[in-house]
N, CA, C, O and the ligand as a Tripos MOL2 file, in Angstrom:
@<TRIPOS>MOLECULE
protein
  233   231    59     0     0
PROTEIN
NO_CHARGES

@<TRIPOS>ATOM
      1 N          -0.5100   -5.5340   -9.5820 N.3       1 MET1
      2 CA          0.4010   -6.6760   -9.3670 C.3       1 MET1
      3 C           0.2520   -7.2160   -7.9570 C.2       1 MET1
      4 O          -0.1940   -6.5070   -7.0540 O.2       1 MET1
      5 N           0.6160   -8.4370   -7.7770 N.am      2 SER2
      6 CA          0.5570   -9.0320   -6.4380 C.3       2 SER2
      7 C           1.9380   -8.9990   -5.7890 C.2       2 SER2
      8 O           2.3410   -9.9330   -5.0960 O.2       2 SER2
      9 N           2.6360   -7.9250   -6.0240 N.am      3 ASP3
     10 CA          3.9960   -7.8230   -5.5040 C.3       3 ASP3
     11 C           4.0000   -7.8170   -3.9800 C.2       3 ASP3
     12 O           4.9890   -8.2000   -3.3560 O.2       3 ASP3
     13 N           2.9000   -7.3840   -3.3840 N.am      4 ALA4
     14 CA          2.8380   -7.3170   -1.9220 C.3       4 ALA4
     15 C           3.0020   -8.6980   -1.3070 C.2       4 ALA4
     16 O           3.4980   -8.8340   -0.1890 O.2       4 ALA4
     17 N           2.5820   -9.7200   -2.0440 N.am      5 ALA5
     18 CA          2.6910  -11.0720   -1.5100 C.3       5 ALA5
     19 C           4.1450  -11.4450   -1.2420 C.2       5 ALA5
     20 O           4.4480  -12.2240   -0.3370 O.2       5 ALA5
     21 N           5.0270  -10.8810   -2.0390 N.am      6 ARG6
     22 CA          6.4440  -11.1880   -1.8500 C.3       6 ARG6
     23 C           6.9820  -10.5810   -0.5610 C.2       6 ARG6
     24 O           8.0100  -11.0110   -0.0370 O.2       6 ARG6
     25 N           6.2740   -9.5800   -0.0630 N.am      7 HIS7
     26 CA          6.7720   -8.8880    1.1190 C.3       7 HIS7
     27 C           6.0690   -9.3300    2.3850 C.2       7 HIS7
     28 O           6.2390   -8.7290    3.4460 O.2       7 HIS7
     29 N           5.2730  -10.3920    2.2690 N.am      8 LYS8
     30 CA          4.6620  -10.9220    3.4790 C.3       8 LYS8
     31 C           5.7560  -11.4540    4.3990 C.2       8 LYS8
     32 O           6.7610  -12.0020    3.9450 O.2       8 LYS8
     33 N           5.5390  -11.2810    5.6920 N.am      9 PRO9
     34 CA          6.5590  -11.7730    6.6280 C.3       9 PRO9
     35 C           6.5510  -13.2880    6.7310 C.2       9 PRO9
     36 O           5.5870  -13.9530    6.3530 O.2       9 PRO9
     37 N           7.6210  -13.8000    7.2390 N.am     10 CYS10
     38 CA          7.7170  -15.2280    7.4940 C.3      10 CYS10
     39 C           6.5630  -15.6570    8.4010 C.2      10 CYS10
     40 O           6.3680  -15.0600    9.4600 O.2      10 CYS10
     41 N           5.7940  -16.6780    8.0130 N.am     11 PRO11
     42 CA          4.6450  -17.0960    8.8190 C.3      11 PRO11
     43 C           5.0470  -17.7060   10.1500 C.2      11 PRO11
     44 O           4.2190  -17.8490   11.0490 O.2      11 PRO11
     45 N           6.2950  -18.0580   10.2750 N.am     12 ILE12
     46 CA          6.7520  -18.6810   11.5140 C.3      12 ILE12
     47 C           7.1990  -17.6420   12.5290 C.2      12 ILE12
     48 O           6.7750  -17.6790   13.6840 O.2      12 ILE12
     49 N           8.0480  -16.7220   12.1100 N.am     13 CYS13
     50 CA          8.6330  -15.7860   13.0670 C.3      13 CYS13
     51 C           8.3930  -14.3260   12.7030 C.2      13 CYS13
     52 O           8.8130  -13.4290   13.4340 O.2      13 CYS13
     53 N           7.7310  -14.0830   11.5960 N.am     14 ARG14
     54 CA          7.3480  -12.7210   11.1910 C.3      14 ARG14
     55 C           8.5200  -11.8680   10.7100 C.2      14 ARG14
     56 O           8.3760  -10.6570   10.5420 O.2      14 ARG14
     57 N           9.6560  -12.4770   10.4900 N.am     15 LYS15
     58 CA         10.7440  -11.7160    9.8900 C.3      15 LYS15
     59 C          10.5060  -11.6230    8.3820 C.2      15 LYS15
     60 O           9.7460  -12.4130    7.8230 O.2      15 LYS15
     61 N          11.1470  -10.6700    7.7300 N.am     16 PRO16
     62 CA         11.0070  -10.5830    6.2640 C.3      16 PRO16
     63 C          11.4570  -11.8820    5.6080 C.2      16 PRO16
     64 O          12.5000  -12.4380    5.9490 O.2      16 PRO16
     65 N          10.6580  -12.3510    4.6670 N.am     17 GLN17
     66 CA         10.9840  -13.6190    4.0270 C.3      17 GLN17
     67 C          12.1670  -13.4730    3.0650 C.2      17 GLN17
     68 O          12.4200  -12.3980    2.5200 O.2      17 GLN17
     69 N          12.8660  -14.5610    2.8780 N.am     18 VAL18
     70 CA         13.9960  -14.5890    1.9530 C.3      18 VAL18
     71 C          13.5750  -15.3600    0.7130 C.2      18 VAL18
     72 O          12.9770  -16.4320    0.8010 O.2      18 VAL18
     73 N          13.8980  -14.7940   -0.4450 N.am     19 LYS19
     74 CA         13.4380  -15.3730   -1.7020 C.3      19 LYS19
     75 C          13.7960  -16.8560   -1.8090 C.2      19 LYS19
     76 O          12.9970  -17.6700   -2.2710 O.2      19 LYS19
     77 N          14.9920  -17.1820   -1.3790 N.am     20 GLU20
     78 CA         15.4650  -18.5650   -1.4990 C.3      20 GLU20
     79 C          14.6060  -19.5340   -0.6890 C.2      20 GLU20
     80 O          14.4570  -20.7030   -1.0460 O.2      20 GLU20
     81 N          14.0450  -19.0250    0.4110 N.am     21 PHE21
     82 CA         13.2720  -19.8980    1.2980 C.3      21 PHE21
     83 C          11.8060  -19.5170    1.3290 C.2      21 PHE21
     84 O          11.0580  -19.9970    2.1810 O.2      21 PHE21
     85 N          11.3830  -18.6550    0.4080 N.am     22 ALA22
     86 CA         10.0140  -18.1650    0.4080 C.3      22 ALA22
     87 C           9.0130  -19.3000    0.5620 C.2      22 ALA22
     88 O           9.2110  -20.3720   -0.0100 O.2      22 ALA22
     89 N           7.9310  -19.0870    1.3320 N.am     23 PRO23
     90 CA          7.6000  -17.8130    2.0000 C.3      23 PRO23
     91 C           8.2290  -17.6660    3.3820 C.2      23 PRO23
     92 O           7.7210  -16.9190    4.2180 O.2      23 PRO23
     93 N           9.3050  -18.3560    3.6210 N.am     24 PHE24
     94 CA          9.9140  -18.2850    4.9430 C.3      24 PHE24
     95 C          11.1720  -17.4360    4.9040 C.2      24 PHE24
     96 O          11.6080  -17.0010    3.8380 O.2      24 PHE24
     97 N          11.7580  -17.2020    6.0870 N.am     25 CYS25
     98 CA         12.9360  -16.3400    6.1570 C.3      25 CYS25
     99 C          14.2100  -17.1680    6.1820 C.2      25 CYS25
    100 O          15.3070  -16.6400    6.0020 O.2      25 CYS25
    101 N          14.0600  -18.4700    6.4070 N.am     26 SER26
    102 CA         15.2570  -19.2940    6.5270 C.3      26 SER26
    103 C          14.8790  -20.7660    6.4200 C.2      26 SER26
    104 O          13.7060  -21.1290    6.5080 O.2      26 SER26
    105 N          15.8830  -21.5990    6.2310 N.am     27 ALA27
    106 CA         15.6250  -23.0320    6.1600 C.3      27 ALA27
    107 C          15.0840  -23.5380    7.4930 C.2      27 ALA27
    108 O          14.3110  -24.4950    7.5440 O.2      27 ALA27
    109 N          15.5040  -22.8810    8.5650 N.am     28 ARG28
    110 CA         15.0500  -23.3020    9.8850 C.3      28 ARG28
    111 C          13.5330  -23.1340   10.0150 C.2      28 ARG28
    112 O          12.8380  -24.0290   10.4960 O.2      28 ARG28
    113 N          13.0330  -21.9710    9.5780 N.am     29 CYS29
    114 CA         11.5950  -21.7430    9.6740 C.3      29 CYS29
    115 C          10.8450  -22.6570    8.7090 C.2      29 CYS29
    116 O           9.7520  -23.1330    9.0160 O.2      29 CYS29
    117 N          11.4290  -22.8950    7.5640 N.am     30 ARG30
    118 CA         10.8000  -23.8030    6.6040 C.3      30 ARG30
    119 C          10.6530  -25.1930    7.2330 C.2      30 ARG30
    120 O           9.6180  -25.8440    7.0920 O.2      30 ARG30
    121 N          11.6810  -25.6250    7.9100 N.am     31 ASP31
    122 CA         11.6330  -26.9330    8.5620 C.3      31 ASP31
    123 C          10.6220  -26.9430    9.7030 C.2      31 ASP31
    124 O           9.9310  -27.9350    9.9350 O.2      31 ASP31
    125 N          10.5510  -25.8240   10.4040 N.am     32 ARG32
    126 CA          9.5880  -25.7320   11.4960 C.3      32 ARG32
    127 C           8.1700  -25.8400   10.9670 C.2      32 ARG32
    128 O           7.3210  -26.4990   11.5670 O.2      32 ARG32
    129 N           7.9190  -25.1900    9.8380 N.am     33 ASP33
    130 CA          6.5840  -25.2410    9.2570 C.3      33 ASP33
    131 C           6.2530  -26.6510    8.7980 C.2      33 ASP33
    132 O           5.1370  -27.1370    8.9800 O.2      33 ASP33
    133 N           7.2450  -27.2950    8.1980 N.am     34 LEU34
    134 CA          7.0340  -28.6650    7.7490 C.3      34 LEU34
    135 C           6.7230  -29.5680    8.9360 C.2      34 LEU34
    136 O           5.8270  -30.4100    8.8710 O.2      34 LEU34
    137 N           7.4640  -29.3850   10.0070 N.am     35 ALA35
    138 CA          7.2360  -30.1870   11.2060 C.3      35 ALA35
    139 C           5.8490  -29.9240   11.7750 C.2      35 ALA35
    140 O           5.1850  -30.8260   12.2860 O.2      35 ALA35
    141 N           5.4270  -28.6660   11.6740 N.am     36 ARG36
    142 CA          4.1120  -28.3210   12.1870 C.3      36 ARG36
    143 C           3.0360  -29.0300   11.3840 C.2      36 ARG36
    144 O           2.0610  -29.5340   11.9420 O.2      36 ARG36
    145 N           3.2160  -29.0650   10.0690 N.am     37 TRP37
    146 CA          2.2430  -29.7480    9.2120 C.3      37 TRP37
    147 C           2.1910  -31.2310    9.5550 C.2      37 TRP37
    148 O           1.1130  -31.8200    9.6320 O.2      37 TRP37
    149 N           3.3400  -31.8220    9.7560 N.am     38 LEU38
    150 CA          3.3860  -33.2500   10.0560 C.3      38 LEU38
    151 C           2.7340  -33.5250   11.3980 C.2      38 LEU38
    152 O           2.0530  -34.5340   11.5820 O.2      38 LEU38
    153 N           2.9520  -32.6180   12.3240 N.am     39 ASN39
    154 CA          2.3980  -32.8030   13.6590 C.3      39 ASN39
    155 C           0.9060  -32.5180   13.7070 C.2      39 ASN39
    156 O           0.2060  -32.9810   14.6080 O.2      39 ASN39
    157 N           0.4220  -31.7520   12.7330 N.am     40 ASP40
    158 CA         -0.9840  -31.3730   12.7260 C.3      40 ASP40
    159 C          -1.8910  -32.5880   12.7920 C.2      40 ASP40
    160 O          -2.9240  -32.5650   13.4620 O.2      40 ASP40
    161 N          -1.5110  -33.6320   12.1050 N.am     41 GLY41
    162 CA         -2.3470  -34.8190   12.0560 C.3      41 GLY41
    163 C          -2.4000  -35.5540   13.3780 C.2      41 GLY41
    164 O          -3.2940  -36.3660   13.6180 O.2      41 GLY41
    165 N          -1.4460  -35.2670   14.2230 N.am     42 TYR42
    166 CA         -1.3910  -35.9860   15.4970 C.3      42 TYR42
    167 C          -1.9560  -35.1710   16.6530 C.2      42 TYR42
    168 O          -2.9900  -35.5060   17.2320 O.2      42 TYR42
    169 N          -1.2560  -34.1030   16.9690 N.am     43 ALA43
    170 CA         -1.5680  -33.4530   18.2420 C.3      43 ALA43
    171 C          -2.1000  -32.0290   18.0950 C.2      43 ALA43
    172 O          -3.0640  -31.6550   18.7630 O.2      43 ALA43
    173 N          -1.4770  -31.2320   17.2220 N.am     44 LEU44
    174 CA         -1.7910  -29.8170   17.2290 C.3      44 LEU44
    175 C          -3.0760  -29.5270   16.4640 C.2      44 LEU44
    176 O          -3.1320  -29.7310   15.2510 O.2      44 LEU44
    177 N          -4.0950  -29.0610   17.1490 N.am     45 PRO45
    178 CA         -5.3320  -28.6550   16.4810 C.3      45 PRO45
    179 C          -5.2090  -27.2550   15.9180 C.2      45 PRO45
    180 O          -4.2270  -26.5570   16.1700 O.2      45 PRO45
    181 N          -6.2130  -26.8480   15.1530 N.am     46 GLY46
    182 CA         -6.2280  -25.4760   14.6530 C.3      46 GLY46
    183 C          -5.9140  -25.4080   13.1800 C.2      46 GLY46
    184 O          -5.3850  -26.3560   12.6000 O.2      46 GLY46
    185 N          -6.2430  -24.2840   12.5790 N.am     47 PRO47
    186 CA         -6.0320  -24.0930   11.1390 C.3      47 PRO47
    187 C          -4.5580  -23.9700   10.8140 C.2      47 PRO47
    188 O          -3.7970  -23.3900   11.5890 O.2      47 PRO47
    189 N          -4.1440  -24.5120    9.6700 N.am     48 PRO48
    190 CA         -2.7380  -24.4420    9.2770 C.3      48 PRO48
    191 C          -2.3280  -23.0630    8.7960 C.2      48 PRO48
    192 O          -1.1400  -22.7430    8.7620 O.2      48 PRO48
    193 N          -3.2940  -22.2520    8.4270 N.am     49 VAL49
    194 CA         -2.9770  -20.9200    7.9030 C.3      49 VAL49
    195 C          -3.5620  -19.8550    8.8140 C.2      49 VAL49
    196 O          -4.7260  -19.9310    9.2070 O.2      49 VAL49
    197 N          -2.7630  -18.8830    9.1390 N.am     50 ASP50
    198 CA         -3.2150  -17.7720    9.9640 C.3      50 ASP50
    199 C          -4.1080  -16.8610    9.1370 C.2      50 ASP50
    200 O          -3.6650  -16.3360    8.1160 O.2      50 ASP50
    201 N          -5.3520  -16.6600    9.5510 N.am     51 PRO51
    202 CA         -6.2770  -15.8060    8.7890 C.3      51 PRO51
    203 C          -5.7210  -14.4020    8.5790 C.2      51 PRO51
    204 O          -6.0120  -13.7580    7.5710 O.2      51 PRO51
    205 N          -4.9320  -13.9370    9.5220 N.am     52 GLU52
    206 CA         -4.3520  -12.5920    9.3760 C.3      52 GLU52
    207 C          -3.3910  -12.5490    8.2000 C.2      52 GLU52
    208 O          -3.2230  -11.5080    7.5660 O.2      52 GLU52
    209 N          -2.7690  -13.6630    7.9130 N.am     53 ASP53
    210 CA         -1.8550  -13.7190    6.7710 C.3      53 ASP53
    211 C          -2.6080  -13.4420    5.4780 C.2      53 ASP53
    212 O          -2.1230  -12.7100    4.6150 O.2      53 ASP53
    213 N          -3.7760  -14.0170    5.3490 N.am     54 ILE54
    214 CA         -4.5660  -13.8480    4.1340 C.3      54 ILE54
    215 C          -5.0760  -12.4140    4.0390 C.2      54 ILE54
    216 O          -5.0650  -11.8040    2.9700 O.2      54 ILE54
    217 N          -5.5170  -11.8950    5.1660 N.am     55 ALA55
    218 CA         -6.0620  -10.5410    5.1860 C.3      55 ALA55
    219 C          -4.9880   -9.5290    4.8210 C.2      55 ALA55
    220 O          -5.2880   -8.4620    4.2850 O.2      55 ALA55
    221 N          -3.7490   -9.8640    5.1080 N.am     56 ARG56
    222 CA         -2.6670   -8.9230    4.8570 C.3      56 ARG56
    223 C          -2.2560   -8.9020    3.3880 C.2      56 ARG56
    224 O          -1.4980   -8.0370    2.9510 O.2      56 ARG56
    225 N          -2.7720   -9.8730    2.6360 N.am     57 GLU57
    226 CA         -2.3610   -9.9840    1.2460 C.3      57 GLU57
    227 C          -3.0920   -8.9440    0.3970 C.2      57 GLU57
    228 O          -4.2470   -9.1430    0.0200 O.2      57 GLU57
    229 N          -2.4310   -7.8670    0.1090 N.am     58 GLU58
    230 CA         -3.0580   -6.8060   -0.6720 C.3      58 GLU58
    231 C          -2.2700   -6.5250   -1.9400 C.2      58 GLU58
    232 O          -2.6520   -5.6570   -2.7250 O.2      58 GLU58
    233 ZN         11.2010  -17.1250    9.9790 Zn       59 ZN59
@<TRIPOS>BOND
     1     1     2 1
     2     2     3 1
     3     3     4 2
     4     3     5 am
     5     5     6 1
     6     6     7 1
     7     7     8 2
     8     7     9 am
     9     9    10 1
    10    10    11 1
    11    11    12 2
    12    11    13 am
    13    13    14 1
    14    14    15 1
    15    15    16 2
    16    15    17 am
    17    17    18 1
    18    18    19 1
    19    19    20 2
    20    19    21 am
    21    21    22 1
    22    22    23 1
    23    23    24 2
    24    23    25 am
    25    25    26 1
    26    26    27 1
    27    27    28 2
    28    27    29 am
    29    29    30 1
    30    30    31 1
    31    31    32 2
    32    31    33 am
    33    33    34 1
    34    34    35 1
    35    35    36 2
    36    35    37 am
    37    37    38 1
    38    38    39 1
    39    39    40 2
    40    39    41 am
    41    41    42 1
    42    42    43 1
    43    43    44 2
    44    43    45 am
    45    45    46 1
    46    46    47 1
    47    47    48 2
    48    47    49 am
    49    49    50 1
    50    50    51 1
    51    51    52 2
    52    51    53 am
    53    53    54 1
    54    54    55 1
    55    55    56 2
    56    55    57 am
    57    57    58 1
    58    58    59 1
    59    59    60 2
    60    59    61 am
    61    61    62 1
    62    62    63 1
    63    63    64 2
    64    63    65 am
    65    65    66 1
    66    66    67 1
    67    67    68 2
    68    67    69 am
    69    69    70 1
    70    70    71 1
    71    71    72 2
    72    71    73 am
    73    73    74 1
    74    74    75 1
    75    75    76 2
    76    75    77 am
    77    77    78 1
    78    78    79 1
    79    79    80 2
    80    79    81 am
    81    81    82 1
    82    82    83 1
    83    83    84 2
    84    83    85 am
    85    85    86 1
    86    86    87 1
    87    87    88 2
    88    87    89 am
    89    89    90 1
    90    90    91 1
    91    91    92 2
    92    91    93 am
    93    93    94 1
    94    94    95 1
    95    95    96 2
    96    95    97 am
    97    97    98 1
    98    98    99 1
    99    99   100 2
   100    99   101 am
   101   101   102 1
   102   102   103 1
   103   103   104 2
   104   103   105 am
   105   105   106 1
   106   106   107 1
   107   107   108 2
   108   107   109 am
   109   109   110 1
   110   110   111 1
   111   111   112 2
   112   111   113 am
   113   113   114 1
   114   114   115 1
   115   115   116 2
   116   115   117 am
   117   117   118 1
   118   118   119 1
   119   119   120 2
   120   119   121 am
   121   121   122 1
   122   122   123 1
   123   123   124 2
   124   123   125 am
   125   125   126 1
   126   126   127 1
   127   127   128 2
   128   127   129 am
   129   129   130 1
   130   130   131 1
   131   131   132 2
   132   131   133 am
   133   133   134 1
   134   134   135 1
   135   135   136 2
   136   135   137 am
   137   137   138 1
   138   138   139 1
   139   139   140 2
   140   139   141 am
   141   141   142 1
   142   142   143 1
   143   143   144 2
   144   143   145 am
   145   145   146 1
   146   146   147 1
   147   147   148 2
   148   147   149 am
   149   149   150 1
   150   150   151 1
   151   151   152 2
   152   151   153 am
   153   153   154 1
   154   154   155 1
   155   155   156 2
   156   155   157 am
   157   157   158 1
   158   158   159 1
   159   159   160 2
   160   159   161 am
   161   161   162 1
   162   162   163 1
   163   163   164 2
   164   163   165 am
   165   165   166 1
   166   166   167 1
   167   167   168 2
   168   167   169 am
   169   169   170 1
   170   170   171 1
   171   171   172 2
   172   171   173 am
   173   173   174 1
   174   174   175 1
   175   175   176 2
   176   175   177 am
   177   177   178 1
   178   178   179 1
   179   179   180 2
   180   179   181 am
   181   181   182 1
   182   182   183 1
   183   183   184 2
   184   183   185 am
   185   185   186 1
   186   186   187 1
   187   187   188 2
   188   187   189 am
   189   189   190 1
   190   190   191 1
   191   191   192 2
   192   191   193 am
   193   193   194 1
   194   194   195 1
   195   195   196 2
   196   195   197 am
   197   197   198 1
   198   198   199 1
   199   199   200 2
   200   199   201 am
   201   201   202 1
   202   202   203 1
   203   203   204 2
   204   203   205 am
   205   205   206 1
   206   206   207 1
   207   207   208 2
   208   207   209 am
   209   209   210 1
   210   210   211 1
   211   211   212 2
   212   211   213 am
   213   213   214 1
   214   214   215 1
   215   215   216 2
   216   215   217 am
   217   217   218 1
   218   218   219 1
   219   219   220 2
   220   219   221 am
   221   221   222 1
   222   222   223 1
   223   223   224 2
   224   223   225 am
   225   225   226 1
   226   226   227 1
   227   227   228 2
   228   227   229 am
   229   229   230 1
   230   230   231 1
   231   231   232 2
@<TRIPOS>SUBSTRUCTURE
     1 MET1         2 RESIDUE 1 A MET
     2 SER2         6 RESIDUE 1 A SER
     3 ASP3        10 RESIDUE 1 A ASP
     4 ALA4        14 RESIDUE 1 A ALA
     5 ALA5        18 RESIDUE 1 A ALA
     6 ARG6        22 RESIDUE 1 A ARG
     7 HIS7        26 RESIDUE 1 A HIS
     8 LYS8        30 RESIDUE 1 A LYS
     9 PRO9        34 RESIDUE 1 A PRO
    10 CYS10       38 RESIDUE 1 A CYS
    11 PRO11       42 RESIDUE 1 A PRO
    12 ILE12       46 RESIDUE 1 A ILE
    13 CYS13       50 RESIDUE 1 A CYS
    14 ARG14       54 RESIDUE 1 A ARG
    15 LYS15       58 RESIDUE 1 A LYS
    16 PRO16       62 RESIDUE 1 A PRO
    17 GLN17       66 RESIDUE 1 A GLN
    18 VAL18       70 RESIDUE 1 A VAL
    19 LYS19       74 RESIDUE 1 A LYS
    20 GLU20       78 RESIDUE 1 A GLU
    21 PHE21       82 RESIDUE 1 A PHE
    22 ALA22       86 RESIDUE 1 A ALA
    23 PRO23       90 RESIDUE 1 A PRO
    24 PHE24       94 RESIDUE 1 A PHE
    25 CYS25       98 RESIDUE 1 A CYS
    26 SER26      102 RESIDUE 1 A SER
    27 ALA27      106 RESIDUE 1 A ALA
    28 ARG28      110 RESIDUE 1 A ARG
    29 CYS29      114 RESIDUE 1 A CYS
    30 ARG30      118 RESIDUE 1 A ARG
    31 ASP31      122 RESIDUE 1 A ASP
    32 ARG32      126 RESIDUE 1 A ARG
    33 ASP33      130 RESIDUE 1 A ASP
    34 LEU34      134 RESIDUE 1 A LEU
    35 ALA35      138 RESIDUE 1 A ALA
    36 ARG36      142 RESIDUE 1 A ARG
    37 TRP37      146 RESIDUE 1 A TRP
    38 LEU38      150 RESIDUE 1 A LEU
    39 ASN39      154 RESIDUE 1 A ASN
    40 ASP40      158 RESIDUE 1 A ASP
    41 GLY41      162 RESIDUE 1 A GLY
    42 TYR42      166 RESIDUE 1 A TYR
    43 ALA43      170 RESIDUE 1 A ALA
    44 LEU44      174 RESIDUE 1 A LEU
    45 PRO45      178 RESIDUE 1 A PRO
    46 GLY46      182 RESIDUE 1 A GLY
    47 PRO47      186 RESIDUE 1 A PRO
    48 PRO48      190 RESIDUE 1 A PRO
    49 VAL49      194 RESIDUE 1 A VAL
    50 ASP50      198 RESIDUE 1 A ASP
    51 PRO51      202 RESIDUE 1 A PRO
    52 GLU52      206 RESIDUE 1 A GLU
    53 ASP53      210 RESIDUE 1 A ASP
    54 ILE54      214 RESIDUE 1 A ILE
    55 ALA55      218 RESIDUE 1 A ALA
    56 ARG56      222 RESIDUE 1 A ARG
    57 GLU57      226 RESIDUE 1 A GLU
    58 GLU58      230 RESIDUE 1 A GLU
    59 ZN59       233 GROUP 0 **** ****
């Protein structure tokens, strides 16, 4: 099973994610991620996904 994916930490702050806001821990982090995506097109370079996040998916 891919149950481990449910236990991945919040990609924003690394706290345990909350089901209601998955894959984030809170609405605040969800909003931060959304803002980051929107800003990506303008100023912030770099990949949108942390490679370590993928590697941790077991
Ligand atoms: Zn968070």
